[in-house]
N, CA, C and O atoms as a GROMACS GRO file, in nm:
protein
  460
    1GLY      N    1   6.956  10.099  -1.334
    1GLY     CA    2   6.871  10.199  -1.273
    1GLY      C    3   6.725  10.167  -1.295
    1GLY      O    4   6.691  10.067  -1.358
    2SER      N    5   6.639  10.253  -1.243
    2SER     CA    6   6.495  10.229  -1.251
    2SER      C    7   6.435  10.279  -1.380
    2SER      O    8   6.431  10.400  -1.406
    3ASN      N    9   6.390  10.188  -1.460
    3ASN     CA   10   6.314  10.215  -1.582
    3ASN      C   11   6.386  10.307  -1.681
    3ASN      O   12   6.341  10.419  -1.704
    4PRO      N   13   6.498  10.262  -1.739
    4PRO     CA   14   6.565  10.343  -1.840
    4PRO      C   15   6.471  10.368  -1.958
    4PRO      O   16   6.393  10.281  -1.997
    5ARG      N   17   6.480  10.488  -2.014
    5ARG     CA   18   6.382  10.525  -2.116
    5ARG      C   19   6.447  10.559  -2.251
    5ARG      O   20   6.405  10.506  -2.354
    6ALA      N   21   6.548  10.645  -2.252
    6ALA     CA   22   6.609  10.689  -2.378
    6ALA      C   23   6.760  10.704  -2.358
    6ALA      O   24   6.806  10.726  -2.246
    7VAL      N   25   6.836  10.691  -2.467
    7VAL     CA   26   6.981  10.703  -2.460
    7VAL      C   27   7.034  10.788  -2.575
    7VAL      O   28   6.976  10.792  -2.683
    8VAL      N   29   7.146  10.857  -2.549
    8VAL     CA   30   7.225  10.923  -2.653
    8VAL      C   31   7.372  10.899  -2.620
    8VAL      O   32   7.409  10.881  -2.504
    9ILE      N   33   7.453  10.900  -2.724
    9ILE     CA   34   7.597  10.884  -2.708
    9ILE      C   35   7.663  11.017  -2.740
    9ILE      O   36   7.622  11.087  -2.833
   10SER      N   37   7.765  11.052  -2.662
   10SER     CA   38   7.838  11.176  -2.686
   10SER      C   39   7.901  11.174  -2.825
   10SER      O   40   7.934  11.067  -2.876
   11PRO      N   41   7.919  11.292  -2.886
   11PRO     CA   42   7.978  11.299  -3.021
   11PRO      C   43   8.115  11.231  -3.032
   11PRO      O   44   8.150  11.180  -3.138
   12ASP      N   45   8.192  11.229  -2.923
   12ASP     CA   46   8.323  11.164  -2.928
   12ASP      C   47   8.316  11.014  -2.896
   12ASP      O   48   8.419  10.946  -2.898
   13GLY      N   49   8.197  10.964  -2.866
   13GLY     CA   50   8.177  10.822  -2.844
   13GLY      C   51   8.227  10.768  -2.711
   13GLY      O   52   8.234  10.646  -2.694
   14THR      N   53   8.260  10.854  -2.616
   14THR     CA   54   8.315  10.808  -2.488
   14THR      C   55   8.212  10.796  -2.376
   14THR      O   56   8.234  10.726  -2.277
   15LYS      N   57   8.097  10.863  -2.392
   15LYS     CA   58   7.997  10.863  -2.286
   15LYS      C   59   7.860  10.830  -2.344
   15LYS      O   60   7.829  10.858  -2.460
   16LEU      N   61   7.780  10.769  -2.258
   16LEU     CA   62   7.641  10.740  -2.290
   16LEU      C   63   7.557  10.807  -2.182
   16LEU      O   64   7.591  10.803  -2.064
   17TYR      N   65   7.448  10.869  -2.224
   17TYR     CA   66   7.356  10.934  -2.131
   17TYR      C   67   7.221  10.865  -2.143
   17TYR      O   68   7.173  10.839  -2.253
   18VAL      N   69   7.160  10.835  -2.029
   18VAL     CA   70   7.034  10.761  -2.027
   18VAL      C   71   6.936  10.828  -1.931
   18VAL      O   72   6.973  10.866  -1.820
   19THR      N   73   6.811  10.841  -1.974
   19THR     CA   74   6.707  10.891  -1.884
   19THR      C   75   6.651  10.774  -1.804
   19THR      O   76   6.630  10.665  -1.857
   20MET      N   77   6.629  10.800  -1.677
   20MET     CA   78   6.570  10.702  -1.585
   20MET      C   79   6.431  10.753  -1.551
   20MET      O   80   6.416  10.843  -1.469
   21ASN      N   81   6.330  10.696  -1.615
   21ASN     CA   82   6.194  10.748  -1.610
   21ASN      C   83   6.138  10.755  -1.467
   21ASN      O   84   6.086  10.860  -1.428
   22VAL      N   85   6.147  10.650  -1.390
   22VAL     CA   86   6.086  10.647  -1.258
   22VAL      C   87   6.151  10.746  -1.161
   22VAL      O   88   6.081  10.816  -1.087
   23SER      N   89   6.284  10.752  -1.162
   23SER     CA   90   6.354  10.841  -1.068
   23SER      C   91   6.365  10.985  -1.118
   23SER      O   92   6.400  11.074  -1.041
   24GLY      N   93   6.335  11.009  -1.246
   24GLY     CA   94   6.344  11.144  -1.302
   24GLY      C   95   6.487  11.193  -1.317
   24GLY      O   96   6.513  11.313  -1.312
   25LYS      N   97   6.580  11.100  -1.336
   25LYS     CA   98   6.721  11.136  -1.345
   25LYS      C   99   6.777  11.106  -1.484
   25LYS      O  100   6.720  11.032  -1.564
   26VAL      N  101   6.892  11.168  -1.508
   26VAL     CA  102   6.974  11.135  -1.624
   26VAL      C  103   7.107  11.084  -1.570
   26VAL      O  104   7.168  11.148  -1.484
   27GLN      N  105   7.151  10.971  -1.619
   27GLN     CA  106   7.279  10.915  -1.578
   27GLN      C  107   7.380  10.928  -1.691
   27GLN      O  108   7.346  10.911  -1.808
   28ALA      N  109   7.503  10.957  -1.654
   28ALA     CA  110   7.615  10.960  -1.750
   28ALA      C  111   7.698  10.834  -1.726
   28ALA      O  112   7.731  10.802  -1.612
   29TRP      N  113   7.731  10.764  -1.834
   29TRP     CA  114   7.811  10.642  -1.828
   29TRP      C  115   7.941  10.662  -1.902
   29TRP      O  116   7.944  10.720  -2.011
   30ASP      N  117   8.048  10.614  -1.843
   30ASP     CA  118   8.178  10.608  -1.909
   30ASP      C  119   8.180  10.477  -1.986
   30ASP      O  120   8.178  10.370  -1.926
   31LEU      N  121   8.185  10.484  -2.118
   31LEU     CA  122   8.179  10.364  -2.199
   31LEU      C  123   8.307  10.283  -2.198
   31LEU      O  124   8.305  10.162  -2.222
   32GLN      N  125   8.420  10.347  -2.169
   32GLN     CA  126   8.546  10.275  -2.159
   32GLN      C  127   8.550  10.189  -2.032
   32GLN      O  128   8.586  10.072  -2.036
   33ALA      N  129   8.511  10.249  -1.919
   33ALA     CA  130   8.515  10.181  -1.791
   33ALA      C  131   8.386  10.103  -1.762
   33ALA      O  132   8.381  10.022  -1.670
   34ASN      N  133   8.282  10.127  -1.844
   34ASN     CA  134   8.152  10.063  -1.827
   34ASN      C  135   8.096  10.085  -1.687
   34ASN      O  136   8.057   9.990  -1.618
   35LYS      N  137   8.092  10.213  -1.645
   35LYS     CA  138   8.036  10.245  -1.514
   35LYS      C  139   7.972  10.383  -1.516
   35LYS      O  140   8.002  10.466  -1.601
   36THR      N  141   7.884  10.405  -1.419
   36THR     CA  142   7.819  10.534  -1.403
   36THR      C  143   7.919  10.637  -1.354
   36THR      O  144   7.998  10.611  -1.263
   37ILE      N  145   7.916  10.756  -1.416
   37ILE     CA  146   8.002  10.866  -1.373
   37ILE      C  147   7.926  10.953  -1.274
   37ILE      O  148   7.971  10.974  -1.161
   38LYS      N  149   7.812  11.003  -1.318
   38LYS     CA  150   7.729  11.094  -1.238
   38LYS      C  151   7.585  11.082  -1.282
   38LYS      O  152   7.556  11.027  -1.389
   39SER      N  153   7.496  11.133  -1.199
   39SER     CA  154   7.356  11.145  -1.238
   39SER      C  155   7.301  11.275  -1.182
   39SER      O  156   7.358  11.334  -1.091
   40VAL      N  157   7.189  11.318  -1.239
   40VAL     CA  158   7.125  11.441  -1.194
   40VAL      C  159   6.974  11.426  -1.212
   40VAL      O  160   6.927  11.370  -1.311
   41LYS      N  161   6.898  11.476  -1.115
   41LYS     CA  162   6.752  11.478  -1.127
   41LYS      C  163   6.711  11.598  -1.210
   41LYS      O  164   6.752  11.711  -1.182
   42THR      N  165   6.631  11.573  -1.313
   42THR     CA  166   6.587  11.681  -1.401
   42THR      C  167   6.440  11.716  -1.382
   42THR      O  168   6.399  11.829  -1.407
   43GLY      N  169   6.361  11.620  -1.338
   43GLY     CA  170   6.218  11.642  -1.320
   43GLY      C  171   6.147  11.509  -1.306
   43GLY      O  172   6.211  11.404  -1.304
   44GLU      N  173   6.016  11.513  -1.297
   44GLU     CA  174   5.938  11.390  -1.283
   44GLU      C  175   5.920  11.324  -1.419
   44GLU      O  176   5.874  11.386  -1.515
   45ALA      N  177   5.956  11.196  -1.426
   45ALA     CA  178   5.941  11.114  -1.546
   45ALA      C  179   6.026  11.165  -1.662
   45ALA      O  180   5.974  11.202  -1.767
   46ALA      N  181   6.156  11.167  -1.641
   46ALA     CA  182   6.249  11.204  -1.750
   46ALA      C  183   6.230  11.106  -1.865
   46ALA      O  184   6.238  10.985  -1.845
   47ARG      N  185   6.204  11.158  -1.982
   47ARG     CA  186   6.172  11.071  -2.096
   47ARG      C  187   6.280  11.078  -2.203
   47ARG      O  188   6.383  11.011  -2.192
   48SER      N  189   6.258  11.158  -2.304
   48SER     CA  190   6.349  11.167  -2.417
   48SER      C  191   6.460  11.266  -2.388
   48SER      O  192   6.448  11.351  -2.300
   49LEU      N  193   6.570  11.252  -2.463
   49LEU     CA  194   6.679  11.347  -2.451
   49LEU      C  195   6.755  11.355  -2.582
   49LEU      O  196   6.748  11.265  -2.666
   50ASP      N  197   6.828  11.465  -2.598
   50ASP     CA  198   6.917  11.483  -2.712
   50ASP      C  199   7.040  11.556  -2.660
   50ASP      O  200   7.041  11.610  -2.550
   51ILE      N  201   7.144  11.556  -2.743
   51ILE     CA  202   7.270  11.616  -2.703
   51ILE      C  203   7.311  11.720  -2.807
   51ILE      O  204   7.285  11.703  -2.926
   52SER      N  205   7.375  11.828  -2.761
   52SER     CA  206   7.423  11.931  -2.854
   52SER      C  207   7.533  11.872  -2.941
   52SER      O  208   7.597  11.773  -2.903
   53SER      N  209   7.556  11.931  -3.055
   53SER     CA  210   7.653  11.878  -3.150
   53SER      C  211   7.796  11.879  -3.096
   53SER      O  212   7.878  11.798  -3.139
   54ASP      N  213   7.827  11.968  -3.003
   54ASP     CA  214   7.960  11.970  -2.942
   54ASP      C  215   7.968  11.885  -2.815
   54ASP      O  216   8.074  11.874  -2.754
   55GLY      N  217   7.856  11.826  -2.775
   55GLY     CA  218   7.853  11.738  -2.659
   55GLY      C  219   7.851  11.809  -2.525
   55GLY      O  220   7.864  11.743  -2.421
   56SER      N  221   7.835  11.939  -2.524
   56SER     CA  222   7.843  12.014  -2.398
   56SER      C  223   7.712  12.020  -2.321
   56SER      O  224   7.712  12.053  -2.202
   57ALA      N  225   7.599  11.990  -2.386
   57ALA     CA  226   7.470  12.003  -2.320
   57ALA      C  227   7.374  11.893  -2.362
   57ALA      O  228   7.375  11.846  -2.476
   58LEU      N  229   7.291  11.854  -2.266
   58LEU     CA  230   7.180  11.762  -2.290
   58LEU      C  231   7.050  11.839  -2.279
   58LEU      O  232   7.040  11.935  -2.202
   59PHE      N  233   6.952  11.798  -2.355
   59PHE     CA  234   6.818  11.855  -2.348
   59PHE      C  235   6.724  11.739  -2.313
   59PHE      O  236   6.714  11.642  -2.389
   60VAL      N  237   6.654  11.750  -2.199
   60VAL     CA  238   6.576  11.639  -2.144
   60VAL      C  239   6.432  11.685  -2.122
   60VAL      O  240   6.409  11.788  -2.060
   61VAL      N  241   6.336  11.607  -2.173
   61VAL     CA  242   6.196  11.638  -2.142
   61VAL      C  243   6.152  11.555  -2.023
   61VAL      O  244   6.183  11.436  -2.011
   62ASN      N  245   6.078  11.622  -1.934
   62ASN     CA  246   6.029  11.562  -1.810
   62ASN      C  247   5.876  11.556  -1.819
   62ASN      O  248   5.807  11.655  -1.794
   63PHE      N  249   5.825  11.439  -1.853
   63PHE     CA  250   5.685  11.418  -1.888
   63PHE      C  251   5.587  11.467  -1.782
   63PHE      O  252   5.495  11.542  -1.814
   64ASN      N  253   5.605  11.426  -1.658
   64ASN     CA  254   5.510  11.463  -1.553
   64ASN      C  255   5.534  11.602  -1.494
   64ASN      O  256   5.446  11.655  -1.426
   65SER      N  257   5.650  11.660  -1.519
   65SER     CA  258   5.678  11.797  -1.472
   65SER      C  259   5.640  11.902  -1.576
   65SER      O  260   5.638  12.021  -1.546
   66ASP      N  261   5.611  11.857  -1.699
   66ASP     CA  262   5.576  11.949  -1.809
   66ASP      C  263   5.690  12.044  -1.842
   66ASP      O  264   5.666  12.160  -1.878
   67THR      N  265   5.814  11.995  -1.831
   67THR     CA  266   5.932  12.081  -1.849
   67THR      C  267   6.034  12.019  -1.944
   67THR      O  268   6.029  11.900  -1.976
   68VAL      N  269   6.126  12.104  -1.988
   68VAL     CA  270   6.248  12.060  -2.055
   68VAL      C  271   6.364  12.117  -1.974
   68VAL      O  272   6.360  12.232  -1.931
   69SER      N  273   6.467  12.036  -1.956
   69SER     CA  274   6.584  12.079  -1.879
   69SER      C  275   6.708  12.076  -1.967
   69SER      O  276   6.725  11.986  -2.050
   70LYS      N  277   6.794  12.176  -1.948
   70LYS     CA  278   6.924  12.179  -2.014
   70LYS      C  279   7.028  12.141  -1.908
   70LYS      O  280   7.036  12.202  -1.802
   71VAL      N  281   7.108  12.039  -1.941
   71VAL     CA  282   7.209  11.986  -1.847
   71VAL      C  283   7.347  12.003  -1.906
   71VAL      O  284   7.371  11.963  -2.020
   72ARG      N  285   7.439  12.061  -1.831
   72ARG     CA  286   7.578  12.071  -1.874
   72ARG      C  287   7.643  11.934  -1.853
   72ARG      O  288   7.640  11.881  -1.742
   73THR      N  289   7.700  11.877  -1.957
   73THR     CA  290   7.754  11.742  -1.949
   73THR      C  291   7.884  11.733  -1.870
   73THR      O  292   7.914  11.627  -1.815
   74SER      N  293   7.961  11.838  -1.862
   74SER     CA  294   8.092  11.832  -1.794
   74SER      C  295   8.079  11.799  -1.646
   74SER      O  296   8.165  11.733  -1.589
   75ASP      N  297   7.969  11.846  -1.583
   75ASP     CA  298   7.950  11.819  -1.440
   75ASP      C  299   7.808  11.772  -1.407
   75ASP      O  300   7.773  11.756  -1.290
   76MET      N  301   7.728  11.749  -1.511
   76MET     CA  302   7.590  11.703  -1.495
   76MET      C  303   7.509  11.798  -1.406
   76MET      O  304   7.436  11.753  -1.318
   77LYS      N  305   7.524  11.926  -1.430
   77LYS     CA  306   7.449  12.029  -1.357
   77LYS      C  307   7.335  12.078  -1.444
   77LYS      O  308   7.353  12.105  -1.563
   78VAL      N  309   7.216  12.088  -1.385
   78VAL     CA  310   7.101  12.145  -1.456
   78VAL      C  311   7.122  12.295  -1.467
   78VAL      O  312   7.131  12.364  -1.365
   79LEU      N  313   7.131  12.346  -1.589
   79LEU     CA  314   7.152  12.489  -1.613
   79LEU      C  315   7.021  12.565  -1.623
   79LEU      O  316   7.013  12.682  -1.587
   80GLN      N  317   6.918  12.497  -1.673
   80GLN     CA  318   6.790  12.566  -1.696
   80GLN      C  319   6.679  12.462  -1.704
   80GLN      O  320   6.697  12.355  -1.762
   81THR      N  321   6.565  12.494  -1.646
   81THR     CA  322   6.444  12.413  -1.661
   81THR      C  323   6.330  12.508  -1.687
   81THR      O  324   6.309  12.604  -1.613
   82ILE      N  325   6.254  12.481  -1.794
   82ILE     CA  326   6.142  12.568  -1.828
   82ILE      C  327   6.017  12.485  -1.856
   82ILE      O  328   6.024  12.374  -1.907
   83LYS      N  329   5.903  12.543  -1.820
   83LYS     CA  330   5.774  12.482  -1.854
   83LYS      C  331   5.756  12.490  -2.004
   83LYS      O  332   5.782  12.595  -2.064
   84VAL      N  333   5.713  12.382  -2.065
   84VAL     CA  334   5.698  12.383  -2.210
   84VAL      C  335   5.556  12.355  -2.255
   84VAL      O  336   5.502  12.427  -2.339
   85CYS      N  337   5.495  12.252  -2.201
   85CYS     CA  338   5.362  12.213  -2.242
   85CYS      C  339   5.316  12.099  -2.152
   85CYS      O  340   5.394  12.050  -2.070
   86ASN      N  341   5.193  12.058  -2.168
   86ASN     CA  342   5.144  11.944  -2.093
   86ASN      C  343   5.204  11.817  -2.152
   86ASN      O  344   5.186  11.789  -2.271
   87GLU      N  345   5.272  11.739  -2.071
   87GLU     CA  346   5.328  11.610  -2.109
   87GLU      C  347   5.420  11.613  -2.231
   87GLU      O  348   5.387  11.555  -2.334
   88PRO      N  349   5.535  11.680  -2.219
   88PRO     CA  350   5.631  11.676  -2.330
   88PRO      C  351   5.684  11.534  -2.347
   88PRO      O  352   5.715  11.466  -2.248
   89ILE      N  353   5.694  11.489  -2.470
   89ILE     CA  354   5.726  11.349  -2.494
   89ILE      C  355   5.853  11.329  -2.576
   89ILE      O  356   5.918  11.225  -2.563
   90GLY      N  357   5.890  11.426  -2.659
   90GLY     CA  358   6.008  11.411  -2.742
   90GLY      C  359   6.085  11.540  -2.751
   90GLY      O  360   6.031  11.648  -2.730
   91VAL      N  361   6.215  11.528  -2.784
   91VAL     CA  362   6.300  11.646  -2.794
   91VAL      C  363   6.410  11.621  -2.895
   91VAL      O  364   6.460  11.509  -2.907
   92THR      N  365   6.447  11.725  -2.967
   92THR     CA  366   6.564  11.718  -3.054
   92THR      C  367   6.631  11.854  -3.057
   92THR      O  368   6.567  11.958  -3.043
   93TYR      N  369   6.762  11.850  -3.076
   93TYR     CA  370   6.842  11.972  -3.084
   93TYR      C  371   6.886  11.989  -3.229
   93TYR      O  372   6.937  11.896  -3.290
   94ASP      N  373   6.866  12.109  -3.282
   94ASP     CA  374   6.905  12.141  -3.420
   94ASP      C  375   7.028  12.230  -3.416
   94ASP      O  376   7.019  12.348  -3.384
   95SER      N  377   7.144  12.174  -3.447
   95SER     CA  378   7.270  12.249  -3.438
   95SER      C  379   7.281  12.360  -3.541
   95SER      O  380   7.350  12.459  -3.517
   96SER      N  381   7.213  12.347  -3.655
   96SER     CA  382   7.223  12.451  -3.758
   96SER      C  383   7.153  12.580  -3.718
   96SER      O  384   7.191  12.687  -3.764
   97THR      N  385   7.052  12.571  -3.632
   97THR     CA  386   6.979  12.690  -3.587
   97THR      C  387   6.996  12.717  -3.437
   97THR      O  388   6.949  12.819  -3.387
   98ASN      N  389   7.062  12.626  -3.366
   98ASN     CA  390   7.080  12.634  -3.221
   98ASN      C  391   6.944  12.642  -3.150
   98ASN      O  392   6.926  12.718  -3.055
   99ARG      N  393   6.852  12.559  -3.197
   99ARG     CA  394   6.718  12.555  -3.138
   99ARG      C  395   6.687  12.415  -3.087
   99ARG      O  396   6.737  12.315  -3.139
  100THR      N  397   6.604  12.411  -2.986
  100THR     CA  398   6.555  12.286  -2.930
  100THR      C  399   6.407  12.274  -2.963
  100THR      O  400   6.329  12.367  -2.938
  101TRP      N  401   6.369  12.160  -3.018
  101TRP     CA  402   6.230  12.132  -3.055
  101TRP      C  403   6.174  12.032  -2.954
  101TRP      O  404   6.238  11.931  -2.925
  102VAL      N  405   6.055  12.061  -2.902
  102VAL     CA  406   5.990  11.972  -2.806
  102VAL      C  407   5.853  11.932  -2.862
  102VAL      O  408   5.774  12.016  -2.903
  103ALA      N  409   5.829  11.800  -2.862
  103ALA     CA  410   5.700  11.746  -2.904
  103ALA      C  411   5.615  11.723  -2.780
  103ALA      O  412   5.661  11.664  -2.682
  104CYS      N  413   5.491  11.770  -2.785
  104CYS     CA  414   5.400  11.756  -2.672
  104CYS      C  415   5.298  11.645  -2.702
  104CYS      O  416   5.252  11.630  -2.815
  105TYR      N  417   5.265  11.569  -2.599
  105TYR     CA  418   5.177  11.454  -2.614
  105TYR      C  419   5.044  11.491  -2.678
  105TYR      O  420   4.985  11.410  -2.749
  106GLY      N  421   4.996  11.612  -2.653
  106GLY     CA  422   4.869  11.657  -2.709
  106GLY      C  423   4.874  11.693  -2.856
  106GLY      O  424   4.770  11.721  -2.916
  107GLY      N  425   4.993  11.691  -2.918
  107GLY     CA  426   5.002  11.713  -3.061
  107GLY      C  427   5.070  11.841  -3.105
  107GLY      O  428   5.080  11.866  -3.225
  108SER      N  429   5.116  11.923  -3.012
  108SER     CA  430   5.181  12.048  -3.052
  108SER      C  431   5.334  12.034  -3.048
  108SER      O  432   5.388  11.941  -2.988
  109LEU      N  433   5.400  12.128  -3.115
  109LEU     CA  434   5.546  12.138  -3.113
  109LEU      C  435   5.583  12.273  -3.056
  109LEU      O  436   5.518  12.373  -3.084
  110LYS      N  437   5.688  12.277  -2.975
  110LYS     CA  438   5.741  12.402  -2.920
  110LYS      C  439   5.885  12.414  -2.964
  110LYS      O  440   5.958  12.315  -2.970
  111VAL      N  441   5.927  12.537  -2.997
  111VAL     CA  442   6.066  12.561  -3.042
  111VAL      C  443   6.128  12.666  -2.953
  111VAL      O  444   6.067  12.769  -2.923
  112PHE      N  445   6.252  12.639  -2.909
  112PHE     CA  446   6.322  12.728  -2.818
  112PHE      C  447   6.460  12.759  -2.872
  112PHE      O  448   6.531  12.668  -2.915
  113ALA      N  449   6.497  12.887  -2.869
  113ALA     CA  450   6.632  12.929  -2.907
  113ALA      C  451   6.722  12.910  -2.786
  113ALA      O  452   6.686  12.950  -2.675
  114ASN      N  453   6.838  12.848  -2.806
  114ASN     CA  454   6.932  12.823  -2.697
  114ASN      C  455   7.025  12.942  -2.679
  114ASN      O  456   7.061  13.011  -2.775
  115GLN      N  457   7.064  12.963  -2.556
  115GLN     CA  458   7.156  13.072  -2.525
  115GLN      C  459   7.285  13.017  -2.473
  115GLN      O  460   7.376  13.094  -2.441
   0.00000   0.00000   0.00000
């Protein structure tokens, strides 16, 4: 794909998810078959991503859209996209608190409770 940026592996080790920076998509790969399963557009310049501890959701920051998107992994559907800050650059999911942390290029951190 065009300009892969970040990757995470599902907790069960069967799938790999990769952000495609130029196209603003996230692709899901079947690691057994070594092929793309599905992809979804999340925003402009999809950068970093993280996965929930149960593997059911991805959290993706979209650098040029100033957003973070929550993607359901079972069908690669975007469940939610919210404005977070100017140029979000990093993201992590904290399973102990069920919160998503977003790092902004300008130096701030944003914290969101997941529903």
